[in-house]
C-alpha positions as CSV (number, residue, x, y, z in Angstrom):
1,M,0.0,0.0,0.0
2,L,3.0,2.3,0.4
3,K,4.6,1.6,-3.0
4,N,5.4,4.9,-4.7
5,K,3.9,6.9,-1.9
6,K,5.8,10.2,-1.2
7,I,6.3,10.7,2.5
8,I,7.9,13.6,4.4
9,L,9.2,12.3,7.7
10,G,9.7,15.1,10.3
11,I,11.9,14.2,13.2
12,T,12.0,16.3,16.4
13,A,14.2,16.3,19.5
14,S,13.2,13.2,21.5
15,I,15.1,10.1,22.6
16,A,12.6,8.2,20.4
17,A,14.4,9.8,17.4
18,Y,16.6,6.7,17.2
19,K,13.5,4.7,16.2
20,A,13.3,6.9,13.1
21,A,16.1,5.0,11.5
22,F,14.1,1.8,11.7
23,L,11.0,3.6,10.5
24,V,12.7,5.0,7.4
25,R,14.1,1.6,6.6
26,L,10.6,0.0,6.9
27,L,9.0,2.7,4.7
28,V,11.7,2.3,2.0
29,K,11.4,-1.5,2.0
30,R,7.7,-1.1,1.3
31,G,8.4,1.0,-1.7
32,A,7.8,4.5,-0.3
33,E,9.9,7.5,-1.3
34,V,11.0,9.2,1.9
35,K,12.4,12.7,2.5
36,V,13.5,13.5,6.0
37,I,13.3,16.9,7.7
38,L,15.3,17.1,10.9
39,T,15.1,19.8,13.5
40,D,18.4,21.2,14.7
41,A,17.8,19.8,18.2
42,A,17.0,16.4,16.8
43,K,20.5,16.1,15.4
44,D,21.7,15.6,19.0
45,F,19.8,12.2,18.9
46,I,20.3,11.0,15.3
47,T,22.6,12.1,12.5
48,P,21.6,13.3,9.0
49,L,24.1,10.9,7.5
50,T,22.3,7.9,9.0
51,L,19.0,9.1,7.7
52,A,20.3,10.1,4.3
53,T,21.9,6.6,3.8
54,L,18.7,4.8,4.8
55,S,16.3,7.1,2.9
56,K,18.6,7.4,-0.2
57,N,17.6,11.1,-0.2
58,K,19.1,14.3,1.0
59,V,18.1,15.2,4.6
60,Y,16.8,18.7,5.1
61,T,17.7,20.6,8.3
62,K,17.7,24.3,7.4
63,F,16.1,26.7,4.9
64,S,19.4,26.9,3.1
65,E,22.8,25.2,2.8
66,E,25.5,27.3,4.5
67,K,28.2,26.4,2.0
68,S,26.4,26.4,-1.3
69,G,23.6,28.8,-0.5
70,E,21.0,26.3,-1.9
71,W,17.5,27.2,-0.9
72,H,15.2,24.5,0.4
73,N,11.7,25.5,-0.5
74,H,9.3,24.5,2.2
75,V,6.3,25.1,0.0
76,E,7.6,22.7,-2.6
77,L,8.2,20.1,0.1
78,G,4.7,20.4,1.3
79,L,3.2,20.1,-2.2
80,W,5.5,17.1,-3.1
81,A,4.3,14.7,-0.4
82,D,1.3,12.4,-0.3
83,I,1.5,12.5,3.5
84,M,3.6,14.2,6.2
85,L,4.5,12.1,9.2
86,I,6.1,13.7,12.3
87,A,7.6,10.9,14.4
88,P,8.6,11.5,17.0
89,A,6.7,14.6,17.7
90,S,8.0,16.3,20.9
91,A,5.9,18.4,23.3
92,N,7.7,21.5,22.0
93,T,7.0,20.9,18.4
94,I,3.3,19.9,19.1
95,G,2.9,23.2,21.0
96,K,4.3,25.2,18.1
97,M,2.2,23.3,15.5
98,A,-1.0,24.0,17.5
99,N,-0.2,27.7,17.8
100,G,1.1,28.4,14.3
101,I,4.7,29.1,15.4
102,C,7.1,28.8,12.5
103,D,10.8,29.0,13.5
104,N,12.3,26.1,11.6
105,L,12.1,24.3,8.3
106,L,9.9,21.5,9.7
107,L,7.3,23.8,11.0
108,A,7.3,25.9,7.8
109,S,6.8,22.8,5.8
110,Y,4.0,21.7,8.1
111,L,2.2,25.0,7.8
112,S,2.6,24.9,4.0
113,A,1.5,21.2,3.6
114,R,-1.6,20.5,1.6
115,C,-1.3,16.8,2.2
116,P,-2.6,14.9,5.3
117,V,-0.5,15.1,8.4
118,M,0.1,12.4,10.9
119,I,1.7,12.9,14.3
120,A,3.3,10.3,16.6
121,P,3.8,12.0,20.0
122,A,6.7,10.9,22.2
123,M,7.4,12.3,25.7
124,D,7.5,11.2,29.4
125,L,4.2,10.1,31.0
126,D,3.6,13.2,33.1
127,M,4.2,15.5,30.2
128,Y,1.9,13.4,28.0
129,V,-1.1,13.8,30.3
130,H,-0.4,17.5,31.2
131,P,-3.5,19.6,30.3
132,S,-1.5,21.8,28.0
133,I,-0.3,18.9,25.9
134,T,-3.8,17.4,25.9
135,K,-5.2,20.7,24.7
136,N,-2.5,21.0,22.0
137,I,-3.1,17.5,20.7
138,N,-6.8,18.0,20.6
139,T,-6.3,21.3,18.7
140,L,-4.2,19.4,16.1
141,R,-7.0,16.8,15.8
142,G,-9.4,19.7,15.3
143,F,-7.2,20.9,12.4
144,G,-7.8,17.5,10.8
145,N,-4.3,16.1,11.7
146,I,-4.2,12.4,12.5
147,V,-2.7,11.6,15.8
148,I,-1.2,8.1,16.4
149,D,-1.5,7.7,20.1
150,A,1.5,7.1,22.2
151,E,2.0,3.6,23.6
152,E,2.6,2.3,27.1
153,G,5.9,0.9,28.3
154,E,9.2,1.7,29.8
155,L,10.2,5.3,29.2
156,A,13.6,7.0,29.0
157,S,13.1,8.3,32.5
158,G,12.9,4.7,33.8
159,L,9.2,5.2,34.6
160,L,6.5,2.9,33.2
161,G,3.5,4.5,31.5
162,K,2.0,6.0,28.4
163,G,4.2,8.3,26.3
164,R,6.4,6.0,24.2
165,M,6.3,6.8,20.5
166,A,4.3,4.1,18.7
167,E,6.6,1.4,17.4
168,P,7.8,1.8,13.8
169,E,6.0,-1.4,12.8
170,N,2.7,0.0,14.2
171,I,3.2,3.4,12.5
172,V,3.8,1.6,9.1
173,T,0.6,-0.4,9.6
174,Y,-1.3,2.8,10.5
175,L,0.0,4.4,7.2
176,E,-0.9,1.3,5.2
177,N,-4.4,1.2,6.6
178,Y,-4.8,4.9,5.9
179,F,-3.8,4.6,2.2
180,S,-5.9,1.5,1.7
181,K,-9.0,2.8,3.4
182,K,-8.6,6.6,3.0
183,Q,-12.1,8.3,3.3
184,I,-13.8,4.9,3.0
185,L,-16.7,6.2,5.1
186,K,-17.2,9.5,3.3
187,G,-20.9,10.1,2.9
188,K,-21.7,7.7,5.7
189,R,-23.3,8.8,9.0
190,I,-22.4,6.7,12.1
191,L,-24.1,6.8,15.5
192,I,-21.7,5.9,18.3
193,T,-22.3,5.7,22.1
194,A,-19.5,5.9,24.7
195,G,-18.9,6.0,28.4
196,P,-21.1,5.1,31.3
197,T,-24.6,6.2,32.2
198,L,-25.3,7.5,35.7
199,E,-28.7,6.8,37.3
200,N,-29.6,9.2,40.1
201,I,-30.6,8.0,43.5
202,D,-30.8,11.5,45.0
203,P,-29.2,14.9,44.2
204,V,-25.7,13.6,45.3
205,R,-25.7,9.9,44.7
206,F,-26.0,7.7,41.6
207,I,-25.7,4.1,40.3
208,G,-22.8,3.9,37.7
209,N,-19.9,1.9,36.4
210,Y,-16.2,2.2,35.7
211,S,-16.5,3.0,32.0
212,T,-14.2,5.9,30.9
213,G,-15.3,6.1,27.2
214,K,-11.9,5.4,25.8
215,M,-13.1,2.6,23.4
216,G,-16.0,4.6,22.1
217,F,-14.0,7.7,21.6
218,A,-11.3,5.7,19.7
219,I,-14.0,4.3,17.4
220,A,-15.4,7.8,16.8
221,S,-11.9,9.1,16.0
222,V,-11.3,6.3,13.4
223,C,-14.7,6.8,11.8
224,A,-14.2,10.6,11.6
225,D,-10.7,10.2,10.1
226,A,-12.2,7.8,7.5
227,G,-14.6,10.6,6.4
228,A,-17.8,9.6,8.2
229,E,-20.1,12.1,9.9
230,V,-20.2,10.9,13.5
231,I,-22.9,11.4,16.1
232,L,-21.1,10.7,19.4
233,V,-23.5,10.2,22.3
234,S,-21.4,10.2,25.5
235,G,-22.2,9.6,29.1
236,P,-20.1,11.5,31.6
237,S,-16.5,11.1,30.5
238,H,-13.2,13.0,30.7
239,Q,-12.3,11.9,27.1
240,K,-11.8,14.7,24.6
241,I,-12.4,14.7,20.9
242,I,-12.2,17.7,18.5
243,H,-12.8,16.8,14.9
244,K,-14.8,18.6,12.2
245,N,-16.7,15.4,11.5
246,V,-17.8,14.7,15.0
247,K,-20.9,16.0,16.7
248,R,-20.7,15.2,20.4
249,I,-23.8,15.1,22.5
250,D,-23.4,14.7,26.2
251,V,-26.0,12.8,28.3
252,R,-26.2,11.4,31.8
253,S,-28.8,8.7,32.1
254,A,-29.8,5.7,30.1
255,E,-33.1,7.4,29.3
256,Q,-31.4,10.4,27.9
257,M,-29.0,8.3,25.8
258,Y,-32.0,6.4,24.4
259,E,-33.8,9.6,23.4
260,I,-30.8,10.9,21.5
261,C,-30.1,7.6,19.8
262,N,-33.7,7.2,18.8
263,K,-33.7,10.7,17.4
264,Y,-30.7,10.2,15.1
265,F,-30.7,6.5,14.2
266,E,-33.2,6.7,11.4
267,T,-30.7,8.8,9.3
268,C,-27.6,6.8,10.1
269,D,-26.0,4.0,8.1
270,S,-24.7,2.3,11.2
271,A,-24.9,2.4,15.0
272,I,-22.0,1.2,17.3
273,M,-23.3,0.9,20.8
274,C,-20.1,1.0,22.8
275,A,-21.5,2.7,26.0
276,A,-21.8,0.8,29.3
277,V,-25.5,1.6,29.8
278,A,-27.0,0.9,33.2
279,D,-29.4,-2.0,33.2
280,Y,-31.4,-0.7,36.1
281,T,-32.3,2.7,37.5
282,P,-34.0,3.7,40.8
283,E,-37.8,3.6,40.5
284,I,-38.0,6.8,42.6
285,I,-35.4,9.5,42.7
286,S,-35.4,11.4,46.0
287,E,-35.8,15.1,45.7
288,H,-33.5,15.7,48.6
289,K,-30.3,14.0,49.9
290,I,-31.2,10.7,51.7
291,K,-30.0,11.0,55.3
292,K,-28.4,8.1,57.2
293,T,-30.6,6.6,59.9
294,E,-30.6,3.6,62.1
295,A,-32.9,1.8,59.7
296,E,-31.8,-0.2,56.7
297,L,-32.4,1.3,53.3
298,S,-33.8,-0.4,50.3
299,I,-33.9,1.1,46.8
300,K,-36.3,-0.4,44.3
301,L,-34.9,-0.6,40.8
302,K,-36.6,-0.8,37.5
303,K,-35.2,-1.9,34.1
304,T,-33.8,0.8,31.8
305,V,-34.7,0.9,28.2
306,D,-32.7,-1.6,26.1
307,I,-31.2,0.8,23.5
308,L,-29.3,-1.9,21.5
309,K,-32.4,-4.1,21.3
310,H,-34.6,-1.1,20.2
311,L,-32.2,-0.2,17.4
312,G,-31.8,-3.8,16.3
313,K,-35.5,-4.3,16.0
314,S,-36.1,-0.9,14.2
315,K,-33.2,-1.0,11.7
316,N,-33.9,-1.2,8.0
317,N,-32.3,-3.7,5.6
318,K,-29.3,-1.4,4.9
319,Q,-28.5,-0.3,8.5
320,V,-25.8,-2.1,10.6
321,V,-26.1,-2.3,14.3
322,I,-23.1,-3.3,16.5
323,G,-23.2,-4.0,20.2
324,F,-20.6,-4.6,22.9
325,A,-20.6,-7.3,25.6
326,L,-18.3,-7.0,28.6
327,E,-18.4,-10.3,30.5
328,T,-16.8,-11.8,33.6
329,K,-17.8,-15.4,32.7
330,D,-19.4,-17.4,29.9
331,G,-18.4,-14.7,27.5
332,E,-19.0,-16.5,24.2
333,T,-22.3,-17.9,25.2
334,N,-23.6,-14.5,26.4
335,A,-22.2,-12.8,23.3
336,L,-24.0,-15.2,20.9
337,E,-27.2,-14.9,22.9
338,K,-27.0,-11.1,22.7
339,L,-26.3,-11.2,19.0
340,E,-29.6,-13.1,18.4
341,S,-31.9,-11.5,21.1
342,K,-30.9,-7.9,20.2
343,N,-31.1,-8.5,16.4
344,A,-27.6,-7.1,16.1
345,D,-25.4,-7.5,13.1
346,M,-22.2,-7.8,15.2
347,I,-21.2,-8.2,18.9
348,V,-17.8,-7.2,20.2
349,L,-16.9,-9.2,23.2
350,N,-14.3,-8.3,25.8
351,S,-13.7,-9.9,29.2
352,L,-12.6,-8.5,32.5
353,Q,-10.7,-11.8,32.9
354,D,-8.2,-10.7,30.2
355,E,-5.4,-8.6,31.5
356,G,-5.2,-5.2,29.8
357,S,-8.8,-5.4,28.7
358,G,-12.0,-3.6,29.9
359,F,-12.6,-0.3,31.6
360,G,-10.0,2.4,31.9
361,T,-7.1,0.7,30.0
362,D,-5.4,1.9,26.8
363,T,-5.6,-1.6,25.4
364,N,-8.3,-4.1,24.7
365,K,-8.6,-7.7,23.7
366,V,-11.8,-8.5,21.8
367,S,-13.5,-11.2,19.9
368,V,-16.0,-10.4,17.2
369,F,-19.2,-12.3,16.5
370,V,-21.2,-11.8,13.3
371,S,-24.4,-13.7,12.5
372,G,-23.6,-16.7,10.3
373,D,-19.8,-16.2,10.5
374,D,-17.1,-17.8,12.6
375,K,-15.8,-15.9,15.7
376,I,-12.8,-13.6,15.0
377,E,-10.3,-13.3,17.8
378,F,-7.9,-10.4,18.0
379,P,-4.8,-10.2,20.3
380,L,-4.3,-7.5,22.9
381,L,-4.0,-4.3,21.0
382,S,-4.2,-0.6,21.6
383,K,-7.8,0.7,21.6
384,Q,-7.0,2.7,18.5
385,Q,-6.0,-0.5,16.7
386,V,-9.1,-2.3,18.0
387,A,-11.2,0.6,16.8
388,Q,-9.7,0.2,13.3
389,N,-10.5,-3.5,13.2
390,I,-14.1,-2.9,14.3
391,V,-14.6,-0.1,11.8
392,S,-13.1,-2.3,9.0
393,K,-15.6,-5.1,9.9
394,M,-18.5,-2.6,10.1
395,L,-17.7,-1.4,6.5
396,D,-17.7,-5.0,5.3
397,L,-21.2,-5.4,6.7
398,I,-22.5,-2.1,5.3
399,E,-21.1,-3.0,1.8
400,K,-22.7,-6.5,2.0
401,K,-26.1,-5.2,2.9
402,N,-26.0,-2.6,0.1
403,Y,-24.9,-5.3,-2.4
404,N,-27.7,-7.6,-1.3
405,S,-30.5,-5.0,-1.3
């Protein structure tokens, strides 16, 4: 998928810059033409000679050559490329990109680029989660840039956590998926639910669960990057998404989520019900805070509306409905039962028994069940990669239904 693709690789000052040598080698082996732009500070971590040898192209570091006076036209570089990849992208460079600061050749080329831009952040874990970095990354996403999330592991500081640049092999896979499926969902409208629902007991207490919304937001991001118009209905979540293709609607309760889904589903091509919706809600919500007394307290619960079942029963012959099943035992049996009883087209199963899977993690291990097909099992992957696999399978189902109708 990368044969004859023209790629600008921007390398910034990060210890992860050493991985750029492996990345260049992998890209060239797959037939891509690579031109490298190196910031001055990045030369402390990797040499232009190494990158020039591997890329078989001149490495660009400044606007002009000091000896020859040759001018390096950042506009031409931006027009030449099919894609610009900045890996590693340091906190400093990300901040400058988000705020339009242009003080080196890499940033000038970025601001001039008409091609898509991918960014692979790399920094220590505390930097990566700092509000300013989160804001800048979300700003870049809002510009339409594609962010390849940092991975978890041992960092240069010796700490363990999220902040490692994605491994070169994973970046190459991301690029291949992008070029093979670029804008594959353009013209499609996708309804996605994410996060928990919270069911009020009184003004200060509620029934909830540990869902963070990470999986649903990852799916929304992948769909939006693929050109879809996304309606993202989220329960309370700290996850952020800024993308021109995403309309986020925040709700709190299962009833509110149902009302929004019911409103939009008719005009959607697919619905991906990723939210952890409460199965029960208090029959009576106290108007005032319930005070502690000597007596025992019983709260009577009633069933919430089954959103997945409602959409499954009301879909037309071209709409695809996908549900999630989080189980602690008998996962496959429960997933297959859910596939049939909800009239869903696909169920994504993950289990709390699998390490690195479930609520709050950056990874997930899932199995996919489609009516009439064999189970598909995936290894432990980042939630972004899981999202790509789910969206790819969803597209297969949409195309199959359109073909048969």
